VMD Tcl script that draws the C-alpha trace (Angstrom):
set ca {
  {-16.57 -52.22 -25.82}
  {-17.56 -51.81 -29.49}
  {-15.62 -48.91 -30.88}
  {-16.41 -49.09 -34.37}
  {-19.32 -48.67 -36.87}
  {-20.33 -48.09 -40.40}
  {-22.44 -45.12 -40.57}
  {-24.82 -44.28 -43.70}
  {-25.35 -40.78 -44.07}
  {-28.55 -40.22 -46.64}
  {-29.07 -36.87 -48.14}
  {-32.96 -36.43 -48.25}
  {-32.91 -32.96 -49.08}
  {-34.61 -32.09 -52.78}
  {-32.45 -29.39 -53.89}
  {-29.24 -29.25 -51.86}
  {-26.08 -30.73 -51.29}
  {-24.38 -31.68 -47.70}
  {-20.73 -32.17 -47.13}
  {-19.56 -34.68 -44.37}
  {-15.86 -34.68 -43.05}
  {-14.65 -37.46 -40.75}
  {-12.47 -36.15 -37.74}
  {-9.47 -38.29 -36.99}
  {-8.15 -39.11 -33.72}
  {-5.24 -36.85 -32.93}
  {-6.85 -33.90 -34.88}
  {-6.71 -34.71 -38.45}
  {-9.29 -34.83 -40.85}
  {-10.40 -36.75 -44.27}
  {-11.36 -34.41 -47.00}
  {-14.75 -33.45 -47.12}
  {-17.14 -35.79 -48.95}
  {-20.29 -33.90 -50.79}
  {-23.54 -35.94 -50.87}
  {-25.80 -35.16 -53.58}
  {-29.65 -34.89 -52.98}
  {-31.21 -38.04 -52.73}
  {-27.93 -40.17 -52.35}
  {-26.06 -42.15 -49.63}
  {-22.41 -42.29 -48.46}
  {-20.88 -44.82 -45.94}
  {-18.19 -43.55 -43.51}
  {-16.21 -45.91 -41.25}
  {-16.05 -44.58 -37.31}
  {-12.94 -46.81 -36.13}
  {-13.06 -45.76 -32.29}
  {-14.66 -43.65 -29.79}
  {-12.05 -40.77 -30.69}
  {-13.09 -40.47 -34.40}
  {-16.20 -38.40 -35.16}
  {-18.36 -36.93 -38.23}
  {-19.25 -33.71 -38.84}
  {-22.04 -33.40 -41.02}
  {-22.51 -29.74 -42.35}
  {-26.17 -28.46 -43.08}
  {-26.76 -26.93 -46.62}
  {-25.52 -23.38 -47.08}
  {-27.44 -21.05 -45.40}
  {-29.82 -23.27 -43.58}
  {-29.94 -23.46 -39.67}
  {-29.51 -26.80 -38.30}
  {-32.46 -26.35 -35.90}
  {-34.54 -26.14 -38.83}
  {-33.51 -29.15 -40.40}
  {-34.93 -32.86 -39.85}
  {-32.15 -34.81 -38.66}
  {-32.48 -38.80 -37.37}
  {-29.96 -41.10 -36.24}
  {-30.64 -44.81 -35.64}
  {-28.56 -47.73 -34.74}
  {-28.99 -51.57 -35.37}
  {-27.99 -52.45 -31.83}
  {-28.20 -50.38 -28.55}
  {-25.18 -48.50 -29.49}
  {-25.07 -44.93 -28.01}
  {-24.12 -42.44 -30.36}
  {-23.37 -38.71 -29.17}
  {-24.96 -35.92 -31.20}
  {-24.26 -32.19 -31.05}
  {-25.45 -29.22 -33.05}
  {-24.05 -25.89 -33.99}
  {-26.26 -23.48 -36.14}
  {-24.38 -25.17 -39.09}
  {-23.40 -28.70 -38.72}
  {-23.90 -31.68 -36.53}
  {-21.19 -33.69 -35.00}
  {-21.37 -37.54 -34.36}
  {-19.26 -40.11 -32.34}
  {-19.37 -43.32 -30.70}
  {-20.17 -43.35 -26.89}
  {-18.01 -45.75 -25.14}
  {-20.29 -48.54 -24.08}
  {-20.61 -52.23 -22.78}
  {-21.38 -54.07 -25.76}
  {-18.70 -56.73 -26.88}
  {-15.90 -55.50 -28.91}
  {-16.63 -57.34 -32.13}
  {-20.46 -56.44 -32.57}
  {-21.03 -55.64 -35.93}
  {-22.59 -51.99 -35.81}
  {-24.51 -49.88 -38.27}
  {-25.87 -46.30 -37.89}
  {-28.21 -44.67 -40.42}
  {-28.32 -40.81 -40.53}
  {-31.13 -39.17 -42.66}
  {-30.85 -35.55 -43.24}
  {-33.67 -33.44 -44.80}
  {-36.83 -34.36 -46.14}
  {-39.43 -34.65 -43.53}
  {-40.85 -30.75 -42.98}
  {-38.09 -29.73 -45.71}
}
mol new
graphics top color blue
foreach p $ca { graphics top sphere $p radius 0.5 }
foreach p [lrange $ca 0 end-1] q [lrange $ca 1 end] { graphics top cylinder $p $q radius 0.2 }
display resetview
């Protein structure tokens, strides 16, 4: 089973920053990374029990934001949403364990 992926989060908002937090196995998390408008950051998901929380810009409801997730292979990524953030994680799968995987997340931009 492929359990790891490099996730690239791109902020396509024109005037807003976004924060991304990597949630670790066992309940801990890394400090938030702020991504400026037009910038992209890479995050490593090292298992199906590690996730990313992507926070919408302050005062913006996630249901009104463009959010697109694409993988370079047939890797299922679970996405859930609250009013203020999205959460992504790798779904258990049948891919070979050493499959190199990349997931691209684009936030904002379209319909902004």
